[in-house]
N, C-alpha and C positions, 0 to 999 in steps of 0.2 A: 494189779491181778496175781495171786497169789493160787495154788494149787496143794492140796497135799501131797502129790504124786511128788514134789518134789521134793522130798522128806525122802522117799524112798532111796536106800543109797543104792552102791552099784547100775545105775541105772545109764547106760548110750545115750546123752543125751545132745544137738543139736541145738545149737546158737544160726539163726537166718537172721539177716538185717539188710532190708529194702531202704535206699533212699527216694522218695518216690518226690512228686509235684507239690505235695501240701505237708506229710508227713513223714518221717523216717521210722519203722516199725522194725522192733526186736521179736522175734521169738524165741522161746527153749521149746523144739521139739523133743520125743520121745523115737529116736529112729529107728525105733523098732518098730513099734507101735503106728510109726507116725501120727501120732498125735501130739496137741500142741496143750505145754502143758502152763507158760504163763507167759503172759507179752507184754508190752510197751508201748508208746509211742513216742516222740518229740517232735518239735515245729522243723522241715526241714531249713537247712539255712544255705540259701543257694548262693550269697557270695564264697562260702566253707563246707561243701557237702561234709564234713571230717567233724564240723562240729555237733551239726544234728545227732550225726551217728554216730559219735561219745554221748549224749544227753540219753539217747536211749538205750543206746547198753548197760550204760548208768544206772535207768528205770530198772532194768530186768535182774541186773547181776546185784542189784541193793536188796532183792527182796529174801524176805525170809527165809531158811530150809533149802536152798541154792549152793550146791557146793561147788566152786569151779572145775574140780577137777572129774565129776563127771560131763561134764560137755566136754566132748569126744570131735567134734570139726565145725567148724564156723565157714556160712555160706552167705558172701555177699554180695548182691546184684545191687549195679550205683548209673546212676543215668547221668556219671561225669562226663564218658567222651563220649555220648550226646550230644551231649552241650557244650562239649572243648571245642566235637565241630561246629555246628553250630553259631558260636559266636567270636570261632576262628580264631582258639589261641592253640599255645606250644608250641615247637621245636621248631628252627629254622628248616627248614629243609632244602636241600641240592638233589638235587635229579642226574639221571646218569641215564638214556634210553640210548640203547642197541639194536639198530635197525628199521630204524622208523621215526616217525618228524611229524610231532602234531599237525592237527587241522588248525585256521585258523579259531575258532570260534571254540577249543577248547581252552578251560583252564583247568590245569591240575593241585595245585594248589603250593609248587615250588617257589621258592626265593630265588634261588641261580636251578639254570639249567644249559645239560649241551649232550646232542645225537649224534651220535656215530654208527659207522657202517657195522657191520656184522645184522648179525640173527639169523633166523630158522627161514625156514617155509610150513607149510602145514599139517607134512608128514614127518616133520622131525629133524628133517634134513640139514645141514647149514645153505644159509640163502650166502652168503657171501661171506668169505675169513674177512675176519678182524684186524684193523691195524693196529697196532699197539703201541706204536708213534701218536699216532691219534689219538687212541686211551688216554696214553702217559700227556698229553695236551691240556684234555678234557679233566682229568681227575685234577692238574692242576689248579684250574681256572674253576671248576664247582666246588672242590673242597673249600676255599678259603669266605671266610665266612657265614659257614653254615653249622647246625649244632649235629647233624645228620643227613647220610646221605642215603636215599631209594635210588636202586638199580633196576630198571623193565626192559630187560630185552623181547622185541618177538620172537611170538613162539614157544616161550621160554620154557612155558607148562611142556613142551614136550621135550624140550630139550634145553637144557639151562646151564651148559657149560661155559656159552656166553658171561650168562650173568657171575657165575662163578671164576672167573679169569680177573672178570672189573672187579669183584669184594677184595678177592688179595693185594689186585693193586691197589687199590683205594687203602687198603689197611697197610700196607708197606708206606704210600707215601703218605698220610696222616693220620689213622691213628684211628678216625671215627668210625661211630659204633655204623653200620650197613644193612640195609635191609633190601632183601634182592624180592621182587614179585612172585618168584612162584615158589616160595617157603609160605606164602600167605595164604593161596588160593590156586586150585590146577582149573580153573574156567576160562575156557577165552575171552574177548575183549580188550585190548591193549591198553582202550583207553583208562575202559576199569579197575583194569588192575593195577596199573598207571597210580592212579587215586589212591587204589587200596593200597600199596607202597607205601604212598605217601602222606596217606591219614596217619598209616600205624607209627610210619618217623615221627610226626606231631608230637602224637598220642604220650607216647612212649614217655618223657621226662614228666609229663601227667600223672599216668597210671604211679610209677613211682613214687612219685611222692605222695600221694593217694593211700598206698599199699604199708609203702614206712608209718602213715601215720597210724593205719589203721590196725598194724601189726604190734608199732611200740603203744599204741591205748593198750589194744588185748594182752599185750603182754603182762600192763603194769598193773593192771587188772586181777594178774593169777590167772590168765585163758591162755593157756598152752597145745590149745589141739591146734591142727594141723587148719591155713586159713584156704576157702576153693572161692576161686570168683564165678559170678553166673555172666556166662553169654547168650547171645542171643538168637541159638540157637535152639536153647533151650535145655544147657545143659550145663558142666561144670568145668572148671580148669584149677588146679596147684594156681597161688601167685608169680612161679616163679617163671611159667608159662605166660602167665595174664604179661609180666613185665617185658616177656620180649614178642603179644601175639595183642598189644589191646583193644587193636582197631574191632576185636571179634568181642568186645563187652558194649559194641556199640548196640540200643533197643532191649539189650540187657531187663528193660524192667516188665516192660512188657512180656518180652518170651516165661519171666519168672512170676508175670500173672494167669498164665494160660497152664502152667505146671502145677502151681501151686492150687488154682481148681478144681484141676483134673484131682489131683493129692487127698486133695480136703472132704473130694465127695464121692472119692473110690471110682472114676470111670475109668475108662480105656478110651472111648468115641465117643466124641459129646465138643458142644459149643461152647464156651468158654468166654463170660462177658463181665469183664474189669469197669469196675464206674468210679474212676476215679476221680480226687478234681478238679485235673485239667480237661481231664481229655473222656472216652468210653471208648476200649480195646475190645475186637472181637478176634478170637483164635479158635481154629477149628482142629481140632484133636485123631488124630488117626495113628489104633492100637498104640494109643498108649502117648505119645509125643505128634509135639503140635507142628505141621505144614511147615515147608521153607518157603519162602523166596526164590525158585530157580534159578530165575535172573539176578541175582546178587541185593543188597537192602542199600533201597536210596534213605541220604541223612541229607534236610535241605535241596542244599545243588547239589551233589553230589553221589554220584551214582558207580557204586561201589560193587566187590565181586563178595563181599562175606554171605557168609550165608546167616541166615537171618528166620526166623519165624513169622510168617505170612501174614502179617497182623493189619487188618482193617480198623483204622482210628480215626474217630470221628471227634470231631471239633465238642463235645457235649461233656459236660460234667457237673461235679457237688458246686463245683467254684467261677460256675458258668454267668454271667454276669445275666440279671432280666431288667429291659429297662422298657417301660410303657411311654410311649409318645401322649402328647397333646388332647389326640382323638382318641384315643384308647389304645391305640393296636399295642400290642405287647411281642419284644424282640427277644431270644435266647440267642445271645449275644458269642463268638467264638473265645471272646477275653476273658482272660481265666482273672480276676480280682478275689482279694478277702475279703469272705464273705458281713456284712453288720455285724454280726454273733458274732463272732472269734475278733473284728474289732474291738470291739466294743471292753471285752477280757484283757487284747495287747496293748493297747493304748487310751490312758489315763485320761479323764474328762472327755471320751469320743464321745460316750451315750449322752451327754449334754449339747453339746453341737449336733448331733446327729437332729435329735430333739428342737431344736432349735430355729437351727438353719431354716429346714423346710428342705433341704434335700436328698441326696440318697447317692451318689457319685463321690466317690473324693479320690485323693488321690497322697500316695505318702513315700519318703525316700527310703529304699536300703540303708542301712548302717553300711555304708562305704565313701571312701576321700575321695570323688570324683576326679583323678586325674585322667587326664585325654579331652574332657571336653572342654567346646567350645565358650565364646563366650554366653552365650545366649542359654547358651542348653547347663551354662552354670549359677545361672543368675536362679531362673531355674528349680534347680538341684536343692541350689542354696535354699530357699523361700521354706521349700518342703521341708530341709533336713534342722532348720530353723526352729518349725514351727510346729511342723505337725502334719495329721490331715488333716487335708484345706479340702475344697469345695474345686470347683469347676469356677463360681462365680469369684472366690476369693481370689482364687489367680488372675483371672483378667483384670480385677480391680486393683490387685497389687507388686505385677508383675511386665516389665515392659518388655514383652514380648511376642509380637502381630503372628498369626498364627499359631496359636497354641496348641492346638492338634497336631500338627507337625510333628514339633520341636515334643511333646508329649510322647510321643510312637516311638523319635527316636532312643530318649531318653526308658522309657519301656523296653524297647529290642535290645539295650546295653545292659538290661539288667540290672538299673539304677534306682530306676523308679518301678511300683505297682497300685493300682487300682482298687478303689474297695465300696461294693455295692450291695445291691439286694439279690441270692441267687437261691439256687435250689435247699441248698443249705441251709439257710436263713427261714426257708418252708416247712425242712423237715423239722428246725426248732419251733416251729409256727404250730406245728402235726403234733406237738413229741415225740418223735420218731428217733431226733439224736439233743445229745442234753451235753454241746461242749463249750457250749454260748451267752451270752446272753439273750436272755426269748423277748424281754421290753426291745431290743435292737430288729429284732427283730419284724413284731409288731410292728415297729415302728416305720420302717421301711413300707412295708405291707399296705397301711394307711395311707403311705403316702401315697404310693400309683393305683390303688382301687376303684377313687372315688371315680376318677375319670372313665373307669371302665362298667362304675355303677353294681360293684359287686359286694360284696363281703367280705371278708378274711378268713372264712373254711371255701366259698367260689373260688377267689382268689388262688388261694392255695390247691384247689384242688383243679384247676385249669392249667397248671405250674409241672404239676404232677403226672398228669396224664398228657401233657404235647413232650415232657421228657420221654417217658411210656413207649408213647408212640417216633418218638424219635431213635432211640435205639433200635426199634422192632424194626423202624424200616432199615436203618444200618445193617440191621441182619443180614432182610430178605435183600439186600442189593449186593451183599457178599456174596448169598447164595447163587443169585442171578450172574455176577462177573464169573465168579469159578467155572459154575455150565455148562454159561452159555458163551464163556469168552470175552463178553462187550456188554457195558451199561448202556443203553438206550440216553438219546438223552430229549430233551424236550420238554413243556409244558403236560403233555399226555402223561409223558412216563410217570412223569414228578403227580400226577395225579389217580395215575392206578396204585402207586406208592403207599400215598396219602389215605388212599381208599381203602387199599390191603389190612394198612396198620390201626384203620381207624384213626386219623390221627384227619382226618375231614369227614361231616357225616353227608352223605349224601340221601336225597328222594327215591332215586332211581336204579340205583346198585348198589349191590351189598356185595363185596370180599370177603373172604375166609381163606385165611391161610394157614397151613395145617405142615409146621416142619418138622423132618423124621429124625432126630436127632435130638434127646436132653438138652438143656441147657445149664449151665450152672454160672452164679453170678456169683461175684466176687467183688469189694471194695463196701466199705461202711455205710453205704445209703442202699445196697444193693438189695435189703429185704423189703424195701421200703412199692417198691415198683415190682416186683413177682406174682400180683396177680393181673397188674392188666398185662406184665406180655406174656403172662398165661393165654387172657383172651385176645391176645394182638396174632400170637404165633403160633396158636394151635396144639403147645407141643407141652411139658413138663420142666419146670425152673427152680433144681435144687439151688437152694442158698444154704452153704452147709454150715456149720461151727465154725467160728472164729475164722468169716467169711474175707472180717476189716482187714484180716492180716494175710490174705494169701499170698502177696508175692513173693513175704518174708520167708516162708515156710516153702515155698519155689524154692528161694535161694540155696535154702539147707538138706532139701531132702531129692533132688535132682540126681541125673545119674550123668555119667564124665561121656560124652561119643564123641570117634572122632570117627573120619571118611577120607578115602582117597581114592582118585582116578589111573586109571592105564591104558592106555589107547592103542592094537594092532593094527597098523595099516599095510595090507596086503601087495607087497608093490616085482613085476620083474620074477616071481613064481618063488618070492622070501616074506618073510614077514617080517615085519620092523617093530619093536617094543618101543614105545615111546613111556615117560612120564618127567613130571616135574621134581623126581627127588630122588631117579637110578638113571646112571647112563642108557644111552640108547642100546639097545639089543638084538642081532639078527637071525630069523632063527629059518632052517630050511622047509618046518612041517608049523601045519595050526595050530596041533597037540600037541608039540612042543612050547609055541610060544603063549597060548592057552596059560599048560602046566605053569611053565614060570611068569606071566605074568599075574598070576593067580596067588605065586608065593612069595611072589613080589610085596603086592597091591596087601596082601595079609598081612608080612611085616611087617613094612612099615607102618602099617593103620594100628595092627600091637604094638609097635613100641613109641607111637606120636601117646594115645592110652597112655602106656606106663610114666611117657613123661607127665604127662599131663595130672598124673596120680592116679590111676584109675587101680584098683583092682579084681577079683573075679571079671577075668575080659570074656566077651564071648563075642565074634569077632562073622559077618556075614558077607559074601561075598556073590556079588552077581553077577553071571558074565551076557551080555546084552552085544545080537551079529546085526549090524546093520546091512545089510542088498540094495542090491538096484542092479537098473536090468542089463545088461553085456552091452557090448556094444558091436559093432558088423560082423566081425570074426568071432565074436560068444554068441552062446546062443542061452534064454533064460536067465535069469538074474545070480549077477555075483557078490561073493559077500565082497563088501567095498570098506569095510570100518567091523573093527567089534571093541568095546568099550566094558570093559571092565573094572566094578567098581566094588568098597567093602566099606562096609560101616560096626566102627568096634565099639560096644558098650561096656560099660563096664562102673559096678562103685567107688564111690568116695571112700578114702581112707575113716576107720574106726576104733 
C-alpha cells in the first residue's frame, strides 16, 4: 500500500509494529493527525519473531516516497514475553525470600531458592531483624549455577530496607544481576509479587536479545528514531526501561488492540473487539484508557502483580478450526490452524493433495531442528518435516506411534507443528470478503463438509458466520455481566439465556433483546464482515474504522506513557507512618504533614519514572483515599485506619 501523503516532507511520522498470532503488521502514522499513511504485513515467524518483524518493516520502508528521516518514533508491541513464559523459556533464576516461606503447593518458577529471617509487618515495621550471617550463606548457595537473582521480602512494598540490603550483598559476592520485588509492583501478595520478580528475571535476556535485534535492524535501515515498547497496561516505555522491566510487556498485544481501536474510532468510552487469527479479545475503555485487572495479570499457571489490561479473551478467531462430524454436527474449535486457502499458497502441491485426499485436516512441521524430542515425538516430527502437509490418515499409516493424538498435542504445545484445516478465514475467501489465498482451496474444504449437513456452499458459509457473530456477542454479554454483577452464573439455564439473547439459537417461545449502552469498535482483518450481525444482536452501533486490520500496530505507536505509584499512611500511637516501595519509612506527628509529604513523595516518584520511561509533557494526578473503620471500646464512632495516596503520570513519547 502507498499513499501520496508520504511524499509530503517534514511530517512527523511514527512506525508502529505489532507481532500478532498470525501476521506481523507495520504501519506508518502521521503522529499529529493520527492517520495511517501506509501499512504492510508479513507472516509471524513463531520460532523467531524478529524475522517476521524485519519482513514487515522492509515491506513498508521500501515504499516509494517514504523518507526514513521523517520517522520520529517507533513503537513495538510483541507477544515475546507472553510466549516465553508459557513455553518456560528464559534465564536460570535464583530466589531469596525474606521473612516468609512458600506453601507446599506454590511453584514460583525459580531454579534455586533460599528463605531467610527478616521481613516486615503490614504496617511497614520490622518483623524481625535480618541475620546477615544467614543471609551470606544463602547468597553463596543460591548464586551458584544461575544467571540472575530475584529477591522478595515480606511486605517490602511498605519497606524495602531488607530487599535492598540483600541486593547489595549479592552484588558484593557475585556481581549477578538482581531483581527486587518492590521495584516492580506496589501491590500486596507475597506469592504473586515473587512470581512477578522471578518472571521478570527470567525474561531479561530474552527481551535484551529481541530489542538488540530490533534496534540493530532499524538502525541498519536508516531509522534512528527512539524505540518504544508497548506495555500490558496500554502504555509505552522506552527500550531502556523495557530491558529492566520486561515482565511489563506481557499481554501487550491485546492492550495495543484496545488502544488502537479507540484511536482509529476517535472515541474515549467504548468497547473494543479485536477479531484475530487465534482469539477474539474484548476490552472496555473509560476516559480513553482500558480498564486494568485490579489483582494483576494471569499468564497460564502464573498469577502476577503486573498491571495489565482487563481483557476478556475468547478462543475464537479467523483461524479457529471448523469440523463437521459424520452426523452433520458442526463445531468451531479453539485450536488455531493454518486456513486451507493460505496453506495452498504456502506449500507447493497442497491444493492437489487437498483435492485428491478427500480430507480437510492436515498437520505440518515448523522449520525447526527438533532438539529435545523423545523417540516417538522425533519420528512424527521428522515425517512431517520430510513430507510436508500430511493428513491424519497418512500419519496413522506411516508413523509407528500409538495414541497419535497425544503426541500431536505434545508437538503442538511445543510449537513444533501446526494444523491445517477449514476456518472462518476460508469462509471469508468463499464469500469474497477476504482475498489473501486460494478461493479454490476454501471451496474444496466446504464441499467436503456440506453434504453431511445437506447445505449449499452459501448456506454453509452463512451458518459459520452467524455462529461466529453469535459467539462474539455472547462473550460481550458475559463480560458485562461479570463486571457489573461480580460473577458469571453457571449451568445450562444460563447458557440458554446467553444463546437466546445473542440469537445463537432461535426459540419458538421466547425472544430476548439486548441493548448495550456503549458503542463497539471492531478491529482485525475480518471485523467488517460481522458488523451488521453483531449490531442486531447487541442493539448498539458497531464502528469498524478505516485501517481496522492494523489496529494493534496503530496502538503500538500512538499511545501515551503512563506510570503509577502508591503510598500508604498508617496511624499508630498518635503518629502517622508513611510507607512506600520506593522510599524509606517516615513518621509524622500530624495527619496533614503525613498526607502532604506522601503527596509530594508519590508525585515526585511517578514523575521520575515517567521521565525515565521516555515521557515528555507529563501530567500527574494524585488521589487521596481515607479508609475508615469503627473505633474500639475506648473510641466512639469512626476512625481513620489507613490512608492510600495514589498517583498516575501521563506523558507523551519523544518525537
